[in-house]
Structure formats: C-alpha cells, structure tokens
C-alpha positions in Angstrom: 3.9 7.6 -24.8 6.0 6.1 -22.0 4.8 3.0 -20.2 4.3 1.6 -16.7 4.4 -2.0 -15.6 2.4 -2.7 -12.5 2.6 -5.9 -10.4 -0.1 -6.3 -7.8 -1.6 -9.0 -5.6 -2.6 -9.7 -2.0 -0.1 -10.0 0.8 2.4 -12.9 0.8 2.1 -13.7 -2.9 5.7 -12.8 -3.9 5.2 -9.5 -5.7 8.5 -7.9 -4.7 10.6 -10.9 -5.9 8.8 -11.0 -9.2 9.1 -7.2 -9.7 12.8 -7.4 -9.1 13.3 -10.3 -11.5 11.3 -8.4 -14.2 13.3 -5.2 -13.5 16.6 -7.2 -13.9 15.5 -8.5 -17.3 14.2 -5.2 -18.6 16.6 -2.7 -17.1 13.9 -1.4 -14.8 13.5 0.3 -11.4 10.8 -0.4 -8.8 8.4 2.2 -7.4 6.9 0.8 -4.2 3.1 1.2 -3.7 3.0 0.3 0.0 1.6 2.8 2.5 3.8 1.6 5.3 7.2 0.9 3.7 7.7 4.6 3.4 8.7 4.7 7.1 12.3 4.2 8.3 12.8 1.6 11.1 9.6 -0.2 10.2 11.2 -3.1 8.3 9.9 -6.4 9.7 6.3 -5.4 10.3 5.9 -3.9 6.8 7.7 -6.8 5.0 10.2 -4.6 3.1 12.2 -7.7 2.1 15.0 -5.5 0.9 17.1 -8.6 0.1 14.8 -9.3 -2.8 16.2 -6.2 -4.6 19.6 -7.9 -4.9 19.7 -10.7 -7.4 22.1 -12.2 -10.0 24.8 -10.0 -8.6 22.8 -6.8 -9.3 21.1 -4.3 -7.1 17.7 -3.3 -8.4 17.0 0.4 -7.6 13.8 1.1 -5.6 11.8 4.3 -4.8 9.4 5.5 -2.1 10.8 3.3 0.6 12.4 4.6 3.8 11.5 8.3 3.0 9.7 9.2 6.2 10.2 9.1 10.0 7.8 7.0 12.0 5.1 9.3 13.4 4.8 11.4 10.2 1.6 11.5 8.2 1.7 10.0 4.7 -1.2 10.3 2.4 -2.4 9.2 -1.0 -1.8 12.7 -2.2 1.8 12.6 -1.0 2.3 9.2 -2.6 1.0 10.5 -5.9 3.4 13.4 -5.8 6.3 11.1 -4.9 5.3 8.7 -7.6 5.3 11.4 -10.2 8.9 12.5 -9.2 10.2 8.9 -9.2 8.5 8.1 -12.5 9.9 11.2 -14.3 13.4 10.4 -12.9 13.3 6.8 -14.1 12.0 7.7 -17.6 14.6 10.5 -17.9 17.4 7.9 -17.6 15.9 5.6 -20.1 14.9 3.0 -17.6 11.6 1.0 -17.2 9.5 2.0 -14.2 7.7 -0.9 -12.4 5.0 -0.1 -9.8 4.8 -2.9 -7.2 2.7 -3.2 -4.1 -0.5 -4.1 -2.4 -2.0 -0.8 -1.3 -4.9 -0.7 -3.7 -5.7 3.0 -3.2 -2.1 4.0 -4.3 -2.2 1.7 -7.4 -5.7 2.8 -8.3 -4.7 6.4 -8.0 -2.0 6.0 -10.6 -3.7 3.6 -13.0 -7.1 5.3 -13.1 -5.7 8.8 -12.8 -7.1 10.1 -9.5 -7.0 13.8 -9.0 -5.9 14.4 -5.4 -5.3 17.5 -3.3 -3.3 18.2 -0.2 -6.2 19.9 1.6 -5.4 22.2 4.5 -7.2 21.7 7.8 -10.4 23.8 7.8 -11.6 24.3 11.4 -14.8 26.1 10.4 -15.7 23.2 8.0 -15.0 20.7 10.7 -17.2 22.5 13.2 -20.0 22.5 10.6 -19.9 18.7 10.7 -20.2 18.2 14.5 -24.0 18.0 14.5 -24.0 15.1 12.0 -23.7 11.4 13.0 -21.0 9.1 11.6 -23.7 7.4 9.4 -24.8 10.8 7.9 -21.2 11.8 7.2 -20.5 8.4 5.6 -23.5 8.9 3.3 -22.2 12.3 2.4 -18.7 10.9 1.6 -20.3 8.1 -0.5 -21.9 10.8 -2.6 -18.4 12.0 -3.6 -16.5 8.7 -3.9 -17.3 4.9 -4.0 -16.6 3.4 -0.6 -15.1 0.0 -1.4 -13.0 -0.2 1.7 -13.2 1.1 5.3 -10.1 3.1 5.5 -11.8 6.5 5.4 -14.7 5.6 7.7 -13.0 3.5 10.5 -12.7 6.5 12.8 -14.6 9.9 13.1 -11.3 11.7 12.5 -10.6 9.9 9.2 -14.2 10.4 8.1 -14.0 14.1 8.7 -10.6 14.4 7.0 -11.9 12.5 3.9 -14.8 14.9 3.6 -12.5 17.9 4.0 -10.3 16.6 1.2 -13.2 16.0 -1.1 -14.7 19.5 -0.5 -11.4 21.2 -1.0 -10.7 19.3 -4.2 -14.0 20.3 -5.7 -13.5 23.9 -4.8 -9.8 24.1 -5.8 -9.2 21.8 -8.8 -6.0 23.7 -9.6 -4.5 22.4 -6.4 -4.9 18.7 -7.4 -2.1 16.5 -8.6 -2.5 13.5 -11.0 -0.2 10.9 -12.6 0.9 11.7 -16.1 -0.7 10.0 -19.1 1.1 6.7 -19.8 0.5 3.3 -21.2 -0.4 0.8 -18.5 0.3 -3.0 -18.3 -1.1 -4.4 -15.1 -0.2 -7.9 -13.8 -1.6 -9.6 -10.8 -0.5 -12.7 -8.9 -3.3 -15.2 -8.2 -2.9 -18.1 -5.9 -5.5 -20.5 -4.3 -6.8 -19.0 -1.0 -5.5 -22.0 1.0 -2.0 -21.4 -0.4 -2.2 -17.7 0.5 -3.2 -18.6 4.0 -0.3 -21.0 4.4 2.1 -18.3 3.2 0.6 -15.7 5.6 1.0 -18.1 8.5 4.6 -19.0 7.6 5.6 -15.4 7.1 4.0 -14.3 10.3 5.9 -16.9 12.3 9.1 -15.9 10.6 8.6 -12.2 11.3 7.9 -13.0 15.0 11.1 -15.0 15.1 13.0 -12.2 13.4 12.1 -9.7 16.1 8.9 -7.9 15.0 8.0 -7.3 18.7 11.4 -5.8 19.4 11.0 -3.5 16.4 7.8 -2.1 17.7 9.3 -1.7 21.2 12.2 0.3 19.7 9.7 2.6 18.0 7.9 3.2 21.3 11.2 3.8 23.0 12.0 6.5 20.4 8.8 8.3 21.3 6.4 7.2 18.7 3.0 7.4 20.4 1.1 4.0 20.8 -2.0 5.5 19.2 0.0 6.6 16.2 1.7 3.2 15.8 -1.6 1.4 16.0 -2.7 3.3 12.8 0.2 1.9 10.8 -1.4 -1.4 9.9 -2.3 -4.7 11.5 1.1 -5.8 12.7 1.8 -2.5 14.5 -1.7 -2.4 16.0 -1.6 -5.9 17.4 2.0 -5.9 18.6 1.5 -2.5 20.3 -1.6 -3.9 22.1 0.6 -6.8 23.2 3.3 -4.6 24.5 0.8 -2.5 26.4 -0.4 -5.7 28.2 -3.8 -5.9 26.4 -3.3 -9.5 25.1 -1.1 -12.5 25.5 1.5 -13.7 23.0 -0.8 -16.5 21.9 -3.7 -14.1 21.4 -1.4 -11.7 19.5 -0.5 -14.4 17.0 -4.0 -15.7 16.7 -5.7 -12.3 16.2 -3.0 -11.0 13.9 -3.1 -14.1 11.7 -6.9 -13.8 11.5 -6.8 -10.1 10.6 -4.1 -10.5 7.9 -6.2 -13.2 6.3 -9.1 -10.8 6.2 -6.8 -8.0 4.9 -5.7 -10.3 2.0 -9.3 -10.8 1.1 -10.0 -7.1 1.1 -7.0 -6.5 -1.2 -8.5 -8.9 -3.7 -11.9 -7.1 -3.4 -10.1 -3.8 -4.3 -8.4 -5.4 -7.3 -11.7 -6.8 -8.5 -13.2 -3.4 -8.1 -10.5 -2.0 -10.3 -11.4 -4.6 -13.0 -15.1 -3.5 -12.8 -13.8 0.0 -13.5 -12.2 -1.0 -16.8 -8.7 -1.8 -15.5 -7.4 -4.8 -17.4 -5.4 -7.0 -15.0 -3.4 -9.9 -16.5 -3.5 -12.6 -13.8 -0.6 -14.9 -13.5 -0.5 -18.2 -11.6 1.4 -17.4 -8.5 2.4 -21.0 -7.9 4.6 -21.0 -11.0 8.4 -20.8 -10.5 9.7 -17.2 -10.4 11.5 -17.4 -13.7 8.3 -18.6 -15.5 6.3 -15.8 -14.1 8.8 -13.2 -15.1 9.0 -14.7 -18.6 5.2 -14.4 -19.0 5.4 -10.7 -18.3 8.4 -10.1 -20.5 6.9 -12.0 -23.4 3.6 -10.2 -23.3 5.0 -6.7 -23.3 
C-alpha cells in the first residue's frame, strides 16, 4: 500500500519549510492543503512562501497552488478531486507525496476518508428551507455532521449550501469522491502559544510591509467583488474593509492580529478533534532547528 506523509500545524509554525526539507531528503513532492493558496494573484495574504520550495539548489515540486482565478468557488469536494489527481501522479513517478497545510477540513477529508459530492443547486430544496430559522437549520446540519468549526454556519447562504450537499450525498452516494486507501503518517508542529503569537505578529508586519494592501487593491481593480474577497479569509476580509474606508490602518492591524490569533487557536481545536477521532498525530517541538525536525520525521518513517 502506498503512503502519505502529512505535516500540519497552526498558522506561522513553519510547516512549508519543514515539508520542503523532508521532501528534499525523501525525493518527495508537496500537495498543499490550503483553501486559499489555490488562487492566483493572492500570494502575500495567503502566505504562499514559494521561496521555501527552493532549497539546497533544488526546486521541490508542489501541487494545488495557483490553480484558480480569484472569484472562483473552491470547495472541499474540488480539493479532494485535485488531491486524488496529484497523489496518483506523484505515486506513478515513484515519488513520495507529502500533504502540507493548515486547512483542517481538507486534511481531515484525506486522512479520515470523507466521502464528498459536488451537489448541484436545488432551488426546490432551498425554498423548502425558507421557513426555518438559522438555529433550526444548524440543528439539522448537526444531525448529519459534527460541527467543530463555524465555516458552514457563519452565513445563511453557507448553511443552506452545507445542508444541500449533505442531502445530495445521502441520496446519491455514487456521486461522491473519496481519497484512495493509503498508509498515513501524520506529523504536527507544536509551539508554545506565546511563541506562535510572536510569530503571527512578526509575519503580519512583514506582509504589510511587502504590500498586502496593494495586492488586495489590485484584485479589486481586476473586478473581484469586495463581498467575494471578504470570503477569502481574514487578511482579505480586513484589508478589503480598510480599502473601503471602514477602518483605519491602525484598526486594520489590531483587528487582523487579534483574529489571526483566534484562527490559530481554532486550527489547534480542529487537530485535537482529529485526534479524538482516532487520528494519530506525532507532535514535534516546533522550536527545534529545521534540520532536527526533518530528521525526526525521516527517522520515524
């Protein structure tokens, strides 16, 4: 049976650099598990850190990055389909696939074998939900899946869509896709919370200096709607608000810094949830030098 190495952790813990180092040592290629790095032109705000893929005079191939135009919809179903294609390609060439990222849903879908469907819009079904409150719909969704984050319930639109997908999946199991059976080795980077907070602040200041605001303005100038950009994560939500005159630059930094810290905490909550659902995560001290962390992974395989 073929195998998959997964490297996960909250934001700003150095996952990409570690995955690249491990890939270099094992002859591997990286499959990104990041819900926003799929979009072209969204580099600074998503933290693509593409320079991390070039080390020791070698370029480490990566997959599922820069595959969509801003404004497109990208879903967990589409990720799973793209993952399967990338995984099969890497295995066929005798290389080692390494899944790396911080989007818990994407990683969970692969490691725990979610069955997902690309459900079509069903206007009749949507109309049947109009009489129900958000609370009632959330309860209905919770009867299908465990709600351990707020992604599917933060807006009425997402809540209805999540229910639509669940209903379709139950009615049409033949339309679902799933990651192939494989052997999993999952590693997580663990750092003291105060260190993570320091890294988040330093990285945010660096991104602001590198032109994150200009990047968002360019996307708006290209015609990406503000309401769409604001759905692409914290950086794009807050910077778009700033560019629309809804907050000052000082408020932008303060609020974004606070929300990224909360996001890092939610990421860890998701990973702990995976552990409670029988996923073994081998935690590594994230403060160790890069070479030592990579050696730990290589030695335990």
